[in-house]
Structures are given as C-alpha cells and as structure tokens.
PyMOL Python script that loads the backbone (N, CA, C, O; Angstrom):
from pymol import cmd

cmd.read_pdbstr("""\
ATOM      1  N   MET A   1     100.136 117.564  96.158  1.00  0.00           N
ATOM      2  CA  MET A   1     100.717 117.709  94.841  1.00  0.00           C
ATOM      3  C   MET A   1     100.898 116.323  94.218  1.00  0.00           C
ATOM      4  O   MET A   1     101.502 115.435  94.820  1.00  0.00           O
ATOM      5  N   GLU A   2     100.376 116.155  93.026  1.00  0.00           N
ATOM      6  CA  GLU A   2     100.512 114.882  92.334  1.00  0.00           C
ATOM      7  C   GLU A   2     101.694 114.945  91.382  1.00  0.00           C
ATOM      8  O   GLU A   2     101.852 115.900  90.623  1.00  0.00           O
ATOM      9  N   ILE A   3     102.506 113.926  91.437  1.00  0.00           N
ATOM     10  CA  ILE A   3     103.679 113.859  90.569  1.00  0.00           C
ATOM     11  C   ILE A   3     103.395 112.866  89.461  1.00  0.00           C
ATOM     12  O   ILE A   3     103.071 111.708  89.724  1.00  0.00           O
ATOM     13  N   LYS A   4     103.514 113.310  88.241  1.00  0.00           N
ATOM     14  CA  LYS A   4     103.286 112.443  87.091  1.00  0.00           C
ATOM     15  C   LYS A   4     104.527 111.598  86.822  1.00  0.00           C
ATOM     16  O   LYS A   4     105.629 111.933  87.257  1.00  0.00           O
ATOM     17  N   LYS A   5     104.332 110.518  86.112  1.00  0.00           N
ATOM     18  CA  LYS A   5     105.429 109.615  85.775  1.00  0.00           C
ATOM     19  C   LYS A   5     106.534 110.388  85.052  1.00  0.00           C
ATOM     20  O   LYS A   5     106.263 111.128  84.106  1.00  0.00           O
ATOM     21  N   GLY A   6     107.765 110.214  85.498  1.00  0.00           N
ATOM     22  CA  GLY A   6     108.903 110.885  84.890  1.00  0.00           C
ATOM     23  C   GLY A   6     109.237 112.225  85.517  1.00  0.00           C
ATOM     24  O   GLY A   6     110.244 112.834  85.155  1.00  0.00           O
ATOM     25  N   GLU A   7     108.424 112.700  86.445  1.00  0.00           N
ATOM     26  CA  GLU A   7     108.689 113.975  87.101  1.00  0.00           C
ATOM     27  C   GLU A   7     109.325 113.739  88.469  1.00  0.00           C
ATOM     28  O   GLU A   7     109.228 112.647  89.029  1.00  0.00           O
ATOM     29  N   SER A   8     109.969 114.764  88.994  1.00  0.00           N
ATOM     30  CA  SER A   8     110.494 114.679  90.350  1.00  0.00           C
ATOM     31  C   SER A   8     110.075 115.933  91.104  1.00  0.00           C
ATOM     32  O   SER A   8     109.870 116.995  90.516  1.00  0.00           O
ATOM     33  N   GLN A   9     109.955 115.787  92.404  1.00  0.00           N
ATOM     34  CA  GLN A   9     109.552 116.902  93.242  1.00  0.00           C
ATOM     35  C   GLN A   9     110.743 117.793  93.558  1.00  0.00           C
ATOM     36  O   GLN A   9     110.599 119.008  93.695  1.00  0.00           O
ATOM     37  N   ARG A  10     111.928 117.180  93.675  1.00  0.00           N
ATOM     38  CA  ARG A  10     113.118 117.943  94.043  1.00  0.00           C
ATOM     39  C   ARG A  10     114.349 117.334  93.408  1.00  0.00           C
ATOM     40  O   ARG A  10     114.476 116.112  93.334  1.00  0.00           O
ATOM     41  N   LYS A  11     115.252 118.176  92.952  1.00  0.00           N
ATOM     42  CA  LYS A  11     116.544 117.726  92.429  1.00  0.00           C
ATOM     43  C   LYS A  11     117.641 118.463  93.180  1.00  0.00           C
ATOM     44  O   LYS A  11     117.553 119.670  93.407  1.00  0.00           O
ATOM     45  N   GLU A  12     118.667 117.729  93.559  1.00  0.00           N
ATOM     46  CA  GLU A  12     119.832 118.318  94.214  1.00  0.00           C
ATOM     47  C   GLU A  12     121.065 117.910  93.422  1.00  0.00           C
ATOM     48  O   GLU A  12     121.147 116.788  92.920  1.00  0.00           O
ATOM     49  N   TYR A  13     122.024 118.827  93.312  1.00  0.00           N
ATOM     50  CA  TYR A  13     123.264 118.553  92.596  1.00  0.00           C
ATOM     51  C   TYR A  13     124.434 118.815  93.527  1.00  0.00           C
ATOM     52  O   TYR A  13     124.432 119.788  94.281  1.00  0.00           O
ATOM     53  N   PHE A  14     125.433 117.943  93.474  1.00  0.00           N
ATOM     54  CA  PHE A  14     126.645 118.088  94.264  1.00  0.00           C
ATOM     55  C   PHE A  14     127.821 118.156  93.307  1.00  0.00           C
ATOM     56  O   PHE A  14     127.889 117.385  92.350  1.00  0.00           O
ATOM     57  N   TYR A  15     128.747 119.071  93.556  1.00  0.00           N
ATOM     58  CA  TYR A  15     129.847 119.358  92.634  1.00  0.00           C
ATOM     59  C   TYR A  15     131.190 119.090  93.283  1.00  0.00           C
ATOM     60  O   TYR A  15     131.319 119.138  94.506  1.00  0.00           O
ATOM     61  N   ASP A  16     132.208 118.803  92.444  1.00  0.00           N
ATOM     62  CA  ASP A  16     133.576 118.661  92.948  1.00  0.00           C
ATOM     63  C   ASP A  16     134.294 120.006  92.853  1.00  0.00           C
ATOM     64  O   ASP A  16     133.690 121.018  92.498  1.00  0.00           O
ATOM     65  N   ASP A  17     135.576 120.007  93.170  1.00  0.00           N
ATOM     66  CA  ASP A  17     136.361 121.251  93.180  1.00  0.00           C
ATOM     67  C   ASP A  17     136.481 121.893  91.797  1.00  0.00           C
ATOM     68  O   ASP A  17     136.713 123.096  91.684  1.00  0.00           O
ATOM     69  N   ARG A  18     136.322 121.082  90.746  1.00  0.00           N
ATOM     70  CA  ARG A  18     136.416 121.610  89.381  1.00  0.00           C
ATOM     71  C   ARG A  18     135.084 122.165  88.886  1.00  0.00           C
ATOM     72  O   ARG A  18     135.009 122.706  87.783  1.00  0.00           O
ATOM     73  N   GLY A  19     134.044 122.035  89.687  1.00  0.00           N
ATOM     74  CA  GLY A  19     132.730 122.517  89.274  1.00  0.00           C
ATOM     75  C   GLY A  19     131.938 121.503  88.473  1.00  0.00           C
ATOM     76  O   GLY A  19     130.903 121.835  87.895  1.00  0.00           O
ATOM     77  N   LEU A  20     132.420 120.263  88.435  1.00  0.00           N
ATOM     78  CA  LEU A  20     131.720 119.213  87.708  1.00  0.00           C
ATOM     79  C   LEU A  20     130.733 118.508  88.632  1.00  0.00           C
ATOM     80  O   LEU A  20     131.010 118.310  89.815  1.00  0.00           O
ATOM     81  N   ILE A  21     129.585 118.134  88.087  1.00  0.00           N
ATOM     82  CA  ILE A  21     128.583 117.419  88.890  1.00  0.00           C
ATOM     83  C   ILE A  21     129.133 116.040  89.234  1.00  0.00           C
ATOM     84  O   ILE A  21     129.575 115.309  88.347  1.00  0.00           O
ATOM     85  N   ILE A  22     129.110 115.679  90.520  1.00  0.00           N
ATOM     86  CA  ILE A  22     129.537 114.344  90.917  1.00  0.00           C
ATOM     87  C   ILE A  22     128.354 113.509  91.408  1.00  0.00           C
ATOM     88  O   ILE A  22     128.430 112.280  91.427  1.00  0.00           O
ATOM     89  N   LEU A  23     127.252 114.172  91.809  1.00  0.00           N
ATOM     90  CA  LEU A  23     126.097 113.433  92.297  1.00  0.00           C
ATOM     91  C   LEU A  23     124.840 114.234  92.019  1.00  0.00           C
ATOM     92  O   LEU A  23     124.785 115.435  92.285  1.00  0.00           O
ATOM     93  N   GLU A  24     123.826 113.563  91.480  1.00  0.00           N
ATOM     94  CA  GLU A  24     122.517 114.161  91.238  1.00  0.00           C
ATOM     95  C   GLU A  24     121.514 113.320  92.009  1.00  0.00           C
ATOM     96  O   GLU A  24     121.480 112.098  91.858  1.00  0.00           O
ATOM     97  N   VAL A  25     120.703 113.961  92.830  1.00  0.00           N
ATOM     98  CA  VAL A  25     119.713 113.242  93.624  1.00  0.00           C
ATOM     99  C   VAL A  25     118.332 113.770  93.244  1.00  0.00           C
ATOM    100  O   VAL A  25     118.063 114.967  93.349  1.00  0.00           O
ATOM    101  N   MET A  26     117.459 112.862  92.802  1.00  0.00           N
ATOM    102  CA  MET A  26     116.089 113.219  92.468  1.00  0.00           C
ATOM    103  C   MET A  26     115.170 112.501  93.440  1.00  0.00           C
ATOM    104  O   MET A  26     115.345 111.309  93.695  1.00  0.00           O
ATOM    105  N   SER A  27     114.197 113.211  93.981  1.00  0.00           N
ATOM    106  CA  SER A  27     113.270 112.568  94.894  1.00  0.00           C
ATOM    107  C   SER A  27     111.844 113.000  94.585  1.00  0.00           C
ATOM    108  O   SER A  27     111.575 114.163  94.285  1.00  0.00           O
ATOM    109  N   ALA A  28     110.929 112.023  94.667  1.00  0.00           N
ATOM    110  CA  ALA A  28     109.518 112.293  94.464  1.00  0.00           C
ATOM    111  C   ALA A  28     108.821 112.432  95.814  1.00  0.00           C
ATOM    112  O   ALA A  28     107.897 113.231  95.964  1.00  0.00           O
ATOM    113  N   ASN A  29     109.260 111.667  96.770  1.00  0.00           N
ATOM    114  CA  ASN A  29     108.777 111.777  98.145  1.00  0.00           C
ATOM    115  C   ASN A  29     109.814 111.131  99.058  1.00  0.00           C
ATOM    116  O   ASN A  29     110.906 110.788  98.603  1.00  0.00           O
ATOM    117  N   ARG A  30     109.498 110.964 100.309  1.00  0.00           N
ATOM    118  CA  ARG A  30     110.492 110.433 101.260  1.00  0.00           C
ATOM    119  C   ARG A  30     110.887 108.993 100.955  1.00  0.00           C
ATOM    120  O   ARG A  30     111.988 108.565 101.301  1.00  0.00           O
ATOM    121  N   ASN A  31     110.006 108.252 100.317  1.00  0.00           N
ATOM    122  CA  ASN A  31     110.269 106.834 100.063  1.00  0.00           C
ATOM    123  C   ASN A  31     110.916 106.568  98.718  1.00  0.00           C
ATOM    124  O   ASN A  31     111.434 105.474  98.492  1.00  0.00           O
ATOM    125  N   GLN A  32     110.899 107.537  97.822  1.00  0.00           N
ATOM    126  CA  GLN A  32     111.456 107.344  96.492  1.00  0.00           C
ATOM    127  C   GLN A  32     112.593 108.317  96.259  1.00  0.00           C
ATOM    128  O   GLN A  32     112.402 109.533  96.272  1.00  0.00           O
ATOM    129  N   LYS A  33     113.773 107.773  96.046  1.00  0.00           N
ATOM    130  CA  LYS A  33     114.942 108.615  95.801  1.00  0.00           C
ATOM    131  C   LYS A  33     115.828 107.932  94.780  1.00  0.00           C
ATOM    132  O   LYS A  33     116.085 106.731  94.876  1.00  0.00           O
ATOM    133  N   ILE A  34     116.296 108.689  93.805  1.00  0.00           N
ATOM    134  CA  ILE A  34     117.199 108.180  92.786  1.00  0.00           C
ATOM    135  C   ILE A  34     118.495 108.971  92.889  1.00  0.00           C
ATOM    136  O   ILE A  34     118.481 110.202  92.875  1.00  0.00           O
ATOM    137  N   GLU A  35     119.602 108.272  92.992  1.00  0.00           N
ATOM    138  CA  GLU A  35     120.905 108.919  93.024  1.00  0.00           C
ATOM    139  C   GLU A  35     121.685 108.533  91.777  1.00  0.00           C
ATOM    140  O   GLU A  35     121.781 107.351  91.444  1.00  0.00           O
ATOM    141  N   ILE A  36     122.239 109.511  91.092  1.00  0.00           N
ATOM    142  CA  ILE A  36     123.066 109.272  89.905  1.00  0.00           C
ATOM    143  C   ILE A  36     124.449 109.818  90.205  1.00  0.00           C
ATOM    144  O   ILE A  36     124.618 111.011  90.456  1.00  0.00           O
ATOM    145  N   ARG A  37     125.436 108.934  90.179  1.00  0.00           N
ATOM    146  CA  ARG A  37     126.815 109.324  90.470  1.00  0.00           C
ATOM    147  C   ARG A  37     127.578 109.464  89.151  1.00  0.00           C
ATOM    148  O   ARG A  37     127.472 108.608  88.273  1.00  0.00           O
ATOM    149  N   TYR A  38     128.335 110.530  89.021  1.00  0.00           N
ATOM    150  CA  TYR A  38     129.106 110.806  87.808  1.00  0.00           C
ATOM    151  C   TYR A  38     130.581 110.559  88.069  1.00  0.00           C
ATOM    152  O   TYR A  38     131.118 110.991  89.089  1.00  0.00           O
ATOM    153  N   ASP A  39     131.228 109.869  87.157  1.00  0.00           N
ATOM    154  CA  ASP A  39     132.677 109.651  87.212  1.00  0.00           C
ATOM    155  C   ASP A  39     133.301 110.253  85.956  1.00  0.00           C
ATOM    156  O   ASP A  39     132.794 110.057  84.852  1.00  0.00           O
ATOM    157  N   TYR A  40     134.396 110.982  86.123  1.00  0.00           N
ATOM    158  CA  TYR A  40     135.086 111.611  84.998  1.00  0.00           C
ATOM    159  C   TYR A  40     136.484 111.016  84.903  1.00  0.00           C
ATOM    160  O   TYR A  40     137.211 110.950  85.894  1.00  0.00           O
ATOM    161  N   PHE A  41     136.845 110.594  83.726  1.00  0.00           N
ATOM    162  CA  PHE A  41     138.165 109.993  83.498  1.00  0.00           C
ATOM    163  C   PHE A  41     138.962 110.923  82.582  1.00  0.00           C
ATOM    164  O   PHE A  41     138.811 110.872  81.361  1.00  0.00           O
ATOM    165  N   ASN A  42     139.804 111.766  83.162  1.00  0.00           N
ATOM    166  CA  ASN A  42     140.652 112.660  82.363  1.00  0.00           C
ATOM    167  C   ASN A  42     142.075 112.463  82.825  1.00  0.00           C
ATOM    168  O   ASN A  42     142.987 113.106  82.304  1.00  0.00           O
TER     169      ASN A  42
END
""", "prot")
cmd.dss("prot")
cmd.show_as("cartoon", "prot")
cmd.util.cbc("prot")
cmd.orient("prot")
C-alpha cells in the first residue's frame, strides 16, 4: 500500500475521563509516527 503525502495509515485517539481527546497518534509505518498532545485549560 502506497501512502501519499499528507495521508496516514492508522490513527489512534486517546480520551480523558471527560471524553476529550488528550492524544492523537498518526502513523504511516513503523518508522514514522506523529503524536499530538492536547491540553485543555478550563
């Protein structure tokens, strides 16, 4: 499977107790992984 620029093979989302996304992980293959951490200030 060829992945074009800007695409990801898999996305995972992790949530806190309030149901808000706290971590998004995108991976194209085993060597490429992007983690986005969310912080909420309320």
